[in-house]
C-alpha positions in Angstrom: 0.0 0.0 0.0 1.3 3.5 -0.9 2.2 5.6 2.1 0.6 9.1 1.8 0.3 10.2 5.4 3.0 11.2 7.9 3.3 12.5 11.4 6.0 14.8 12.7 6.2 14.9 16.5 7.5 18.4 17.3 6.2 19.0 20.8 9.5 18.5 22.7 10.7 21.3 25.0 14.2 21.4 23.5 15.9 21.4 26.9 19.3 20.2 25.4 19.6 23.4 23.3 18.5 26.0 25.8 18.5 29.0 25.9 18.2 29.0 22.1 14.9 27.0 22.3 13.3 29.1 25.0 11.5 31.4 22.6 12.3 29.6 19.3 11.2 26.0 18.8 14.2 23.8 18.1 12.5 22.6 15.0 12.8 26.1 13.7 16.6 26.4 14.3 18.2 27.1 10.9 20.5 24.9 8.9 22.1 27.7 6.8 18.9 29.3 5.3 16.1 26.8 6.1 14.6 25.7 9.5 15.2 22.1 10.5 11.6 21.1 10.1 11.5 22.3 6.5 14.1 19.7 5.6 11.9 17.1 7.2 8.7 18.2 5.4 10.7 18.3 2.1 11.9 14.8 2.7 8.4 13.5 3.3 7.1 15.3 0.2 10.0 13.9 -1.9 8.8 10.4 -0.8 5.3 11.0 -2.2 3.7 11.8 1.1 0.9 14.3 0.6 -0.7 14.8 4.1 1.4 15.7 7.2 0.3 16.1 10.8 2.7 18.1 13.0 2.3 17.5 16.7 3.1 20.8 18.4 2.5 22.4 21.8 2.2 25.9 23.3 4.6 28.5 21.8 5.2 26.7 18.5 2.7 28.6 16.3 5.7 29.9 14.4 5.9 26.5 12.8 2.4 26.9 11.4 3.3 30.4 10.1 6.4 29.1 8.3 4.3 26.7 6.1 1.6 29.3 5.5 1.6 32.1 3.0 2.9 35.5 4.1 0.8 37.9 2.0 2.6 41.1 3.0 6.0 39.6 2.3 5.0 38.0 -0.9 3.4 41.3 -2.1 6.6 43.1 -1.3 8.7 40.6 -3.2 6.4 40.9 -6.2 6.6 44.6 -6.2 10.4 44.3 -6.2 10.3 41.8 -9.0 12.1 39.2 -6.9 10.6 36.2 -8.6 13.3 33.8 -7.4 12.6 34.4 -3.7 8.9 34.6 -4.3 9.0 31.1 -5.8 11.0 29.7 -2.9 8.3 31.0 -0.4 5.5 29.7 -2.6 7.1 26.3 -2.8 7.4 26.1 1.0 3.7 26.9 1.4 2.8 24.2 -1.1 5.0 21.3 -0.1 2.2 19.2 1.2 -1.1 19.5 3.1 0.2 20.3 6.6 -2.1 20.0 9.6 -1.5 20.6 13.3 -2.6 19.3 16.6 -1.4 20.1 20.1 0.1 17.8 22.7 -1.0 19.8 25.7 1.2 17.9 28.1 4.7 16.5 27.1 4.1 12.9 28.0 6.4 11.1 25.5 6.8 10.2 21.9 4.2 7.5 22.1 1.6 10.0 23.5 2.4 12.4 20.7 1.9 9.7 18.0 -1.4 8.7 19.7 -2.7 12.2 19.0 -2.6 11.3 15.2 -5.1 8.5 15.5 -8.0 10.3 13.9 -5.8 11.8 11.2 -4.3 8.5 10.2 -7.5 6.3 10.4 -6.8 2.8 9.1 -3.9 3.6 6.9 -0.2 2.8 7.4 1.7 6.0 8.1 5.2 7.4 8.4 6.7 9.0 11.5 9.5 11.5 11.1 11.0 12.6 14.4 11.2 16.4 14.7 14.7 16.3 16.1 16.2 14.4 13.2 17.2 15.9 9.9 18.4 13.4 7.4 19.9 14.7 4.2 20.9 12.6 1.2 20.3 11.9 -2.5 17.3 9.7 -1.7 14.6 10.6 0.9 15.3 8.3 3.9 11.6 7.9 4.7 11.1 6.9 1.1 13.4 4.0 1.5 11.3 2.9 4.5 8.1 3.2 2.5 9.6 1.0 -0.2 10.4 -1.6 2.4 6.9 -1.5 3.7 5.4 -1.9 0.3 7.8 -4.9 -0.4 7.4 -6.7 3.0 4.0 -5.6 4.2 5.4 -5.0 7.7 6.0 -2.0 9.9 9.5 -0.5 9.2 12.1 1.3 11.4 15.0 3.4 10.2 18.1 2.1 11.9 21.9 2.8 12.2 24.7 1.0 14.1 25.9 3.2 16.9 28.6 2.9 19.6 27.9 1.7 23.1 27.9 5.2 24.6 24.9 6.1 22.3 23.0 2.8 22.4 22.2 3.4 26.1 20.6 6.7 25.1 18.6 5.3 22.2 17.0 1.9 21.6 18.6 -1.5 20.9 17.3 -4.0 18.3 17.5 -7.7 17.8 18.2 -8.0 14.1 18.8 -10.6 11.4 20.3 -9.6 8.0 18.0 -9.8 5.0 20.3 -7.9 2.6 23.0 -5.3 2.8 20.6 -2.6 4.0 17.6 -4.5 5.3 17.1 -6.5 8.5 14.4 -8.5 10.2 13.6 -7.0 13.6 12.2 -9.4 16.3 12.7 -7.4 19.5 13.8 -4.1 20.9 14.5 -2.3 24.2 14.5 1.4 25.0 17.6 3.0 26.6 19.1 -0.3 27.7 22.1 -0.8 30.0 25.2 -2.2 28.1 24.5 -5.6 29.7 20.9 -5.7 28.3 21.6 -4.4 24.8 20.4 -6.6 22.0 22.8 -5.2 19.4 24.3 -1.9 18.5 21.5 -1.2 15.9 19.2 1.6 17.1 16.1 3.3 15.7 17.1 6.7 14.5 14.4 9.2 13.5 12.1 7.4 11.0 9.5 4.6 11.0 6.5 3.5 9.0 3.8 1.9 11.1 0.6 0.0 10.7 -2.4 1.8 12.2 -2.8 -1.0 14.8 0.0 0.8 16.7 -2.7 3.1 18.2 -4.5 0.2 19.9 -1.2 -1.0 21.3 -0.3 2.5 22.5 -3.6 2.8 24.3 -2.7 -0.1 26.6 1.0 0.3 26.8 2.2 1.3 30.4 4.4 4.3 30.9 8.1 3.4 30.3 11.5 5.1 30.6 11.3 8.6 32.2 7.7 8.0 33.2 6.6 8.7 29.6 4.6 6.7 27.0 7.4 5.3 24.9 6.7 4.6 21.2 9.5 2.0 21.3 7.6 0.0 23.9 4.6 -0.2 21.6 6.7 -1.0 18.6 8.3 -3.8 20.5 4.9 -5.5 20.8 4.5 -5.2 17.0 8.0 -6.6 16.5 7.5 -9.6 18.8 4.0 -10.4 17.5 4.4 -9.9 13.8 8.0 -9.0 13.1 9.3 -5.7 11.7 11.7 -4.6 9.1 14.8 -2.4 9.8 16.3 -0.3 7.0 19.8 1.1 7.3 18.8 4.3 5.4 21.2 6.3 3.2 21.8 9.9 3.9 23.4 11.7 6.8 21.5 12.2 10.1 21.8 15.4 12.1 20.5 15.5 15.7 19.0 19.0 15.9 18.3 18.5 19.7 22.0 18.5 20.2 24.4 21.5 20.1 27.1 19.7 18.2 24.6 18.2 15.8 23.3 21.7 15.0 26.9 23.0 14.4 27.7 19.9 12.3 24.6 20.3 10.1 25.3 24.0 9.4 29.0 23.3 8.5 28.3 20.3 6.3 25.3 21.8 4.5 27.0 25.2 4.2 29.9 23.5 2.4 27.5 22.3 -0.3 25.3 25.4 -0.4 26.0 27.4 -3.6 25.9 30.7 -1.8 28.2 29.8 1.0 30.4 26.8 -0.1 33.5 28.6 -1.3 33.6 31.2 1.4 33.0 28.7 4.2 35.7 26.3 2.7 38.3 29.1 2.7 37.3 30.2 6.2 37.6 26.7 7.6 41.0 26.2 6.0 42.2 29.5 7.5 40.7 28.5 10.9 42.3 25.1 10.8 45.7 26.7 10.6 45.1 28.4 14.0 43.9 25.3 15.9 
């Protein structure tokens, strides 16, 4: 079945990047000249997703404004004859049908996804974590959608990570299907090193059957006293099996200060307006380190 709906949980408080996220949602922190969440919406649209629900909370109305038309700004650009910038803004406003719902209390990723139940209905859907920007030639979530269409099972985007990160993420029990695809039979959220299943972790993307909502509704609170999506996905994995896709592209953790810096440097080195200047600057800077 073709995946046309996606959910972007963007209700987190952004405590790891305070004070920058006090007044500006971390999802709106820029990577060169675009906010992080625009990269995520563009990825979904490039994968053929047409309808996106963004889970927000109080103080994040600026996200809605970004994907809306700005009539005064567009009128000014038109008067100036700046057709190039006007097209860029129009393209942003027309990437997909973007809807919003609030998570009034921050009670975990599972609770945020549960808010999408009415939006999703009985369809399979993608989840693109609001912290994770993935940039590559192919849309990462599109690779997961292809795996769902091939295997007919829920899919998670995975990467192999070192021990110091596996205890902060999730750990999966996997069996190789091909060079990029794995069968997933079990998972654990934020394990100790002794309890890890492997060094493969879920990073930022998944495609889920709608039955996940029924599972979430009876899943007890997990790590941190929150409703963990991983706990509900584990039930799916154990009962029916899941697929793991080691997606292509580079992932940037936009809830992490170094991740933000890394994203801006690496994207800036490829951006036509900044690449040459930034390369020269970094060379000069390297000589002083």
